[in-house]
C-alpha positions, 0 to 999 in steps of 0.5 A: 782328336779327343771324343768330346764327353758330355760331363765337363769333369775329366776323365779318368780311364782305370786300367785292370790292374788297378782294380784287381788289385781292389777288388782282390785285396792285393797286399803289395798294392791294395793302398796305393790302388785305392788312393788313386782310385779315391784321389781320381774320383773327386776331379775325374769321372772313372770308366772302364771299357769293354776289354778291361771289363773282360779282363776283371770279369776272371775274378767273378762267378757271374756276371752280375757280381761284375756289374754290381762291383763296377757299380760300387767302384763308381765307374761307368763302362765307356765303348772304345770310339773307332779312332781309338780302335784304329789308334791301336791298331797302328800302335800293333803295328809298331809294337809288331816292328819292334818284336816281331812277336804277337799276331794280334794286338795286345790288350793294352794297345786298345786301353791305351789308344782308348785314354789317348784318343779320349783325352782321358788319363790312365790309371795304371800300375803297368805304364812301360808299354803306354810309355813306349806306344803311346807317347803324349798319354798322361800316365798315373803310375806309382812313381809318377804322382 
């Protein structure tokens, strides 16, 4: 079940690794990440969620700096809907059954479930876990575009 959006454009959730590539001018991934953001900003509404916000905040000293970077990048912060939180928990149970190592859900489960339930594409460089636990999620990742 996809969450209905008022904006008619498609939605793209941007993973923190892509944003950190741009914010930190990563020598290996900056070009790929900025190209994806530019490309998808033309046809999609770009957003992050509170988990991604927390992950990118580590590179800033003040909340105002994070907010300014998010705004400058043309991103909106979207809350994680309850159906996505539920789906994240189910993905974590599957992970725990397979791995038996973590006691609490990993950030990628919240991110992947949010994109899946929202019907959004996910722009990321780390597609492995998303492919494993969120089949059917439309990923934009190196080697897949």
